[in-house]
Kinemage of the C-alpha trace (Angstrom):
@kinemage 1
@onewidth
@group {chain A} dominant
@subgroup {mainchain}
@vectorlist {calphas} color= white
{ca met a 1} P 109.971 104.424 107.930
{ca thr a 2} L 106.400 104.684 106.600
{ca thr a 3} L 104.562 101.384 106.249
{ca ala a 4} L 103.483 100.673 102.677
{ca lys a 5} L 99.744 100.895 102.109
{ca asn a 6} L 97.772 97.914 100.814
{ca ile a 7} L 95.853 98.453 97.575
{ca leu a 8} L 93.281 95.926 96.362
{ca val a 9} L 92.647 95.901 92.607
{ca ile a 10} L 89.383 94.229 91.519
{ca glu a 11} L 89.755 94.109 87.732
{ca asp a 12} L 89.152 91.283 85.253
{ca asp a 13} L 91.220 92.762 82.399
{ca glu a 14} L 94.525 90.939 82.891
{ca asn a 15} L 96.598 93.467 80.945
{ca leu a 16} L 95.173 96.453 82.800
{ca ser a 17} L 95.457 94.677 86.138
{ca ser a 18} L 99.144 93.929 85.476
{ca tyr a 19} L 99.789 97.534 84.401
{ca val a 20} L 98.096 98.972 87.482
{ca ser a 21} L 99.822 96.495 89.774
{ca ala a 22} L 103.258 97.318 88.358
{ca ser a 23} L 102.601 101.065 88.621
{ca leu a 24} L 101.454 100.808 92.226
{ca thr a 25} L 104.372 98.614 93.238
{ca lys a 26} L 106.812 101.049 91.609
{ca asn a 27} L 105.276 103.829 93.706
{ca gly a 28} L 105.749 101.972 96.976
{ca tyr a 29} L 102.360 100.312 97.502
{ca arg a 30} L 101.663 96.676 98.333
{ca val a 31} L 99.217 95.289 95.788
{ca ala a 32} L 96.745 92.416 95.646
{ca thr a 33} L 94.670 91.717 92.538
{ca thr a 34} L 91.622 89.641 91.751
{ca pro a 35} L 89.478 89.321 88.601
{ca thr a 36} L 86.134 88.714 90.334
{ca gly a 37} L 83.910 90.602 92.721
{ca arg a 38} L 83.173 87.750 95.102
{ca ser a 39} L 86.838 86.978 95.662
{ca gly a 40} L 87.375 90.708 96.081
{ca leu a 41} L 84.866 90.777 98.928
{ca arg a 42} L 86.701 87.955 100.674
{ca met a 43} L 90.049 89.707 100.197
{ca val a 44} L 88.736 92.926 101.747
{ca ser a 45} L 88.259 91.065 105.033
{ca ser a 46} L 91.644 89.353 104.965
{ca leu a 47} L 93.780 92.229 103.639
{ca ser a 48} L 92.132 95.329 105.162
{ca pro a 49} L 93.282 97.435 102.166
{ca ser a 50} L 93.798 101.181 102.430
{ca val a 51} L 92.178 101.741 99.008
{ca ile a 52} L 90.152 99.573 96.636
{ca leu a 53} L 90.357 100.053 92.861
{ca leu a 54} L 87.117 98.667 91.443
{ca asp a 55} L 86.136 97.902 87.863
{ca leu a 56} L 82.393 98.008 87.238
{ca gly a 57} L 82.335 95.405 84.444
{ca leu a 58} L 83.188 92.274 86.410
{ca pro a 59} L 82.332 88.767 85.141
{ca asp a 60} L 80.461 87.516 88.222
{ca ile a 61} L 78.775 90.564 89.765
{ca asp a 62} L 78.013 94.084 88.612
{ca gly a 63} L 80.481 96.550 90.076
{ca cys a 64} L 77.708 98.815 91.385
{ca asp a 65} L 76.173 95.891 93.276
{ca leu a 66} L 79.596 95.094 94.707
{ca leu a 67} L 80.066 98.737 95.663
{ca thr a 68} L 76.770 98.607 97.580
{ca gln a 69} L 77.970 95.531 99.477
{ca leu a 70} L 81.307 97.141 100.244
{ca arg a 71} L 79.637 100.266 101.585
{ca ser a 72} L 77.257 98.289 103.786
{ca gly a 73} L 80.101 97.279 106.077
{ca ser a 74} L 83.152 99.396 105.304
{ca arg a 75} L 84.335 102.951 104.701
{ca ile a 76} L 87.495 101.897 102.855
{ca pro a 77} L 88.008 104.386 99.988
{ca val a 78} L 86.824 102.959 96.665
{ca ile a 79} L 88.044 104.398 93.373
{ca val a 80} L 86.034 103.173 90.409
{ca ile a 81} L 88.071 102.506 87.262
{ca ser a 82} L 85.683 101.904 84.400
{ca ala a 83} L 85.152 102.098 80.654
{ca arg a 84} L 81.621 103.345 81.318
{ca thr a 85} L 81.757 107.011 80.331
{ca glu a 86} L 78.081 107.945 80.597
{ca glu a 87} L 77.320 110.681 83.125
{ca lys a 88} L 74.557 108.618 84.726
{ca glu a 89} L 77.031 105.808 85.429
{ca lys a 90} L 79.456 108.178 87.154
{ca val a 91} L 76.685 109.777 89.201
{ca lys a 92} L 75.304 106.355 90.165
{ca ala a 93} L 78.704 105.104 91.371
{ca leu a 94} L 79.355 108.274 93.370
{ca asp a 95} L 75.863 108.184 94.873
{ca leu a 96} L 76.446 104.565 95.925
{ca gly a 97} L 79.519 105.637 97.868
{ca ala a 98} L 82.473 105.585 95.488
{ca asp a 99} L 85.111 108.088 96.557
{ca asp a 100} L 86.246 108.771 93.008
{ca tyr a 101} L 85.709 107.687 89.392
{ca ile a 102} L 88.404 107.321 86.737
{ca thr a 103} L 87.473 106.644 83.125
{ca lys a 104} L 89.609 104.233 81.114
{ca pro a 105} L 92.134 104.812 79.652
{ca phe a 106} L 94.030 106.732 82.320
{ca gly a 107} L 97.648 107.570 83.073
{ca thr a 108} L 99.823 106.524 85.993
{ca glu a 109} L 100.192 110.069 87.367
{ca glu a 110} L 96.431 110.592 87.436
{ca leu a 111} L 95.912 107.267 89.212
{ca met a 112} L 98.556 108.021 91.840
{ca ala a 113} L 97.065 111.469 92.453
{ca arg a 114} L 93.589 110.011 92.961
{ca ile a 115} L 94.958 107.404 95.388
{ca arg a 116} L 96.823 110.044 97.408
{ca thr a 117} L 93.641 112.092 97.589
{ca ser a 118} L 91.581 109.115 98.772
{ca leu a 119} L 94.162 108.257 101.434
{ca arg a 120} L 94.208 111.853 102.638
{ca his a 121} L 90.440 112.036 103.009
{ca ser a 122} L 90.193 108.626 104.650
{ca gly a 123} L 92.426 109.756 107.498
{ca glu a 124} L 95.433 107.717 106.311
{ca cys a 125} L 97.211 111.023 105.842
{ca ala a 126} L 97.034 114.021 108.148
{ca pro a 127} L 94.496 116.706 107.185
{ca cys a 128} L 95.973 119.788 105.576
{ca arg a 129} L 94.946 123.359 106.360
{ca phe a 130} L 96.870 124.939 103.510
{ca tyr a 131} L 96.249 124.588 99.790
{ca lys a 132} L 98.806 125.417 97.110
{ca ala a 133} L 98.610 124.704 93.380
{ca leu a 134} L 100.316 126.646 90.607
{ca asn a 135} L 99.813 130.303 91.615
{ca leu a 136} L 96.842 129.831 93.936
{ca ala a 137} L 97.309 129.640 97.729
{ca ile a 138} L 94.608 129.176 100.362
{ca asp a 139} L 95.312 129.423 104.088
{ca met a 140} L 92.333 127.814 105.795
{ca glu a 141} L 93.528 128.876 109.241
{ca lys a 142} L 93.782 132.557 108.314
{ca arg a 143} L 90.868 132.297 105.831
{ca thr a 144} L 92.846 133.983 103.065
{ca val a 145} L 93.120 133.328 99.328
{ca his a 146} L 96.020 134.625 97.235
{ca leu a 147} L 96.583 134.403 93.502
{ca glu a 148} L 100.087 135.225 92.256
{ca gly a 149} L 100.721 136.828 95.656
{ca glu a 150} L 97.707 139.147 95.459
{ca arg a 151} L 94.770 138.835 97.854
{ca val a 152} L 91.591 137.493 96.250
{ca his a 153} L 88.392 138.864 97.742
{ca leu a 154} L 85.584 136.317 97.825
{ca thr a 155} L 82.109 136.432 99.291
{ca gln a 156} L 81.473 134.141 102.246
{ca ile a 157} L 79.639 131.623 100.069
{ca glu a 158} L 82.337 131.707 97.383
{ca tyr a 159} L 85.000 131.110 100.036
{ca gln a 160} L 83.036 128.187 101.504
{ca ile a 161} L 82.671 126.554 98.085
{ca leu a 162} L 86.316 127.050 97.181
{ca thr a 163} L 87.654 125.725 100.488
{ca leu a 164} L 85.287 122.753 100.371
{ca leu a 165} L 86.720 121.826 96.969
{ca ala a 166} L 90.275 122.543 98.169
{ca ala a 167} L 89.806 120.300 101.203
{ca his a 168} L 88.831 117.496 98.805
{ca ser a 169} L 91.269 118.472 96.042
{ca gly a 170} L 91.791 115.908 93.326
{ca arg a 171} L 88.432 114.322 94.073
{ca val a 172} L 85.133 114.803 92.236
{ca leu a 173} L 82.483 116.339 94.477
{ca pro a 174} L 78.963 115.772 93.107
{ca tyr a 175} L 76.751 118.829 92.718
{ca asp a 176} L 74.305 117.582 95.357
{ca ser a 177} L 77.107 117.027 97.896
{ca ile a 178} L 78.300 120.609 97.451
{ca met a 179} L 74.774 121.982 97.613
{ca asn a 180} L 74.034 120.042 100.787
{ca ala a 181} L 77.303 121.112 102.445
{ca ile a 182} L 76.861 124.817 101.657
{ca trp a 183} L 73.105 125.425 101.638
{ca gly a 184} L 71.627 122.360 103.330
{ca pro a 185} L 69.404 119.471 102.140
{ca tyr a 186} L 66.497 121.647 100.998
{ca met a 187} L 68.495 123.231 98.168
{ca val a 188} L 69.949 120.150 96.494
{ca asp a 189} L 67.533 120.337 93.569
{ca asn a 190} L 68.554 123.889 92.635
{ca asn a 191} L 72.011 123.812 91.048
{ca arg a 192} L 71.621 127.230 89.439
{ca ile a 193} L 72.835 129.074 92.538
{ca leu a 194} L 75.923 126.848 92.611
{ca arg a 195} L 76.658 127.525 88.930
{ca val a 196} L 76.344 131.281 89.476
{ca asn a 197} L 78.756 131.210 92.413
{ca met a 198} L 81.176 128.969 90.528
{ca ala a 199} L 81.171 131.402 87.597
{ca asn a 200} L 82.056 134.209 90.022
{ca ile a 201} L 84.828 132.144 91.631
{ca arg a 202} L 86.343 131.306 88.266
{ca arg a 203} L 86.218 134.924 87.183
{ca lys a 204} L 88.316 135.797 90.251
{ca ile a 205} L 90.895 132.952 90.203
{ca glu a 206} L 91.137 131.737 86.602
{ca lys a 207} L 93.064 133.482 83.826
{ca asn a 208} L 90.582 132.056 81.352
{ca pro a 209} L 87.368 130.816 83.008
{ca ala a 210} L 86.497 128.881 79.838
{ca his a 211} L 89.695 126.846 80.246
{ca pro a 212} L 90.166 126.596 84.020
{ca glu a 213} L 93.430 125.660 85.715
{ca tyr a 214} L 92.078 125.166 89.230
{ca val a 215} L 88.434 124.079 89.313
{ca phe a 216} L 87.331 121.605 86.651
{ca thr a 217} L 83.803 120.611 85.700
{ca glu a 218} L 82.967 116.912 85.513
{ca ile a 219} L 79.981 117.399 83.205
{ca gly a 220} L 76.765 116.112 84.686
{ca val a 221} L 78.528 115.021 87.877
{ca gly a 222} L 80.180 117.845 89.810
{ca tyr a 223} L 83.432 119.767 90.294
{ca arg a 224} L 87.034 118.704 90.931
{ca met a 225} L 89.815 120.982 92.154
{ca arg a 226} L 93.433 120.607 91.043
{ca glu a 227} L 95.328 118.439 93.511
{ca asn a 228} L 97.042 120.140 96.412
{ca glu a 229} L 100.788 120.258 95.768
{ca ile a 230} L 101.815 120.239 99.417
{ca cys a 231} L 99.459 117.737 101.098
């Protein structure tokens, strides 16, 4: 029997905290909640949570400052849940080490998907070498991509971008992170080459590149791939 994972919710909105707690419990997680950042820091040490859900607008400490403190001594996945919708806020949180960013309001299914993704990439779940979503299949062992059963021919760079996103499916990857992973640190200021390659990828795997089903743009932040259905 699989041991239930601990989730720590740092959120001062009582209604939202209760909703999230009930949803997590229903899905088999153990949940602890707190309305303040300082108590949240203490609970991290005592609970050793598998994932932290963090609101940025806390009453005692700014969520970004708390995120910095969390990252100084821990690699526990942190999913920001915030009403702050500005692109600069999302980029700031991700740059400070947040694993994901969900804008309020959000649905239960989206939240559960983001948590599963964070657990998978933290090592709580075994890594997966096969990606499957809708009609797209990627075999990372055989280095093949199939759409509706037909082989998709990608350039080496296109394949590297697509498999990087697939390996982190369900999670927003900032532009700079993708650029650094594919081209190295000296190219991070030139997103044009990434946009060109992404346009080519979408032309090959999307029925309508303007309304993608597989790779979504988080405007001003990065790209997110549809969650893997089998891992």
